[in-house]
N, C-alpha and C positions, 0 to 999 in steps of 0.2 A: 632784545629784550623789549618789551611794548608796554605803556602805560594806557590803559583802556580805563576812559571816564565815562560812567553811567548815570544820566540825572533819569531817576523814575518816579512814577508817581507813588505817594507814601502809603497807598493801598495795595501795592505790589511790591514793597521793600522788604516785609520780612519773608514773603517766599522765595523771592530771590535770593535773600541772605541763606537760606537753608539749602537752596541749591549750590551756591557757592561752596559751603560746608560739606555737601555730599560728595562734591568733586574735588577736594582738597585744595580749594583756591582760597587763598588768604585775600581780605577784601577790607578797606579801610571806608567805613559809613559815615557820611556828613548830613545832617540835617540842613535843607536849604529850602528856598522859597522862590517860588515860580514868578516871573515879572507879568505875565499875561493876564492870569486869574489870582496871582497872589496866594494861591495854595500852596500848601504842605508839598515838597518833594523831598527825596533822598538822592544823595550823589554818591555813588560808588568809585573807588580808586582802587584800581585792580593791577599790579605789575605781575606781568607774565611773559613767559617764553613766548619767542614767535610761534613755535609749533602749537601753542594753546590759543592762540587769539580766537580763532574761529570757534572752538568749543565755549566761549566766554560768550562770543557774539550770540551763539545758538541758545544759551540758557536765558541772555536777557531778552532776545525775541520770545521764546516759549514762555516766558513768565510775565512780562510786561503786558498789560491788555489796555485796548482803547475804550474808553466810554462815551458817551453823551451827557452832557451836562447843560443845565442852564445857568446864565449870567446876565445882568443887568448892565447893558453898556452906560458908562460915566455918561454924565450929562455936559455937554459942550456950552459953556455960558456965551461963547461966540457968536453963536447961532440963534435966531428967532425961535423961539419954543413952539414945536407944534406937537399935534397928536403920536409921533412915531417916536419919542424921546423916551428912557426908560423903561421899555417893555423887554421882558427875559427874552434871549436868544439862545437856541440850543447850540451848542459848539462840541467838537471832539476834541476830546482830552486823554490824556494818559499816554500808553505806549512808552517808548524811551528813546533818548537824544545821546548818543554815543559818540565819543571822540577817541581815538586810536592814535596814539603819540609814540615816535621813537624814543628810545632810552639809551643815553650814552655810558651811562653809568648807574650802578645802585650799591648801595651801602646799607648794612643793617647791622647796628651798634646795639 
């Protein structure tokens, strides 16, 4: 048995949940916040038999999209201010970060 932990952008979370339901996969959904852009994410924890891990990974990959987003870099007060600080920068966000961990025991009470 494996524990799949998938961190996805909030914009993809509902669609992914629907795909889990269609596939008959139980998943625990947690609201989380990303450190880079401090934006909302959703973390899913899915306990799954080894033979279904690839199916879970495929659903996550098909559902999670990358997007371009503008962010304003934080101003570093230790350096001299120049004309390049504070301008928005386009960055790629989204997709999914996934961890697959082995599970020694599983109990459901």
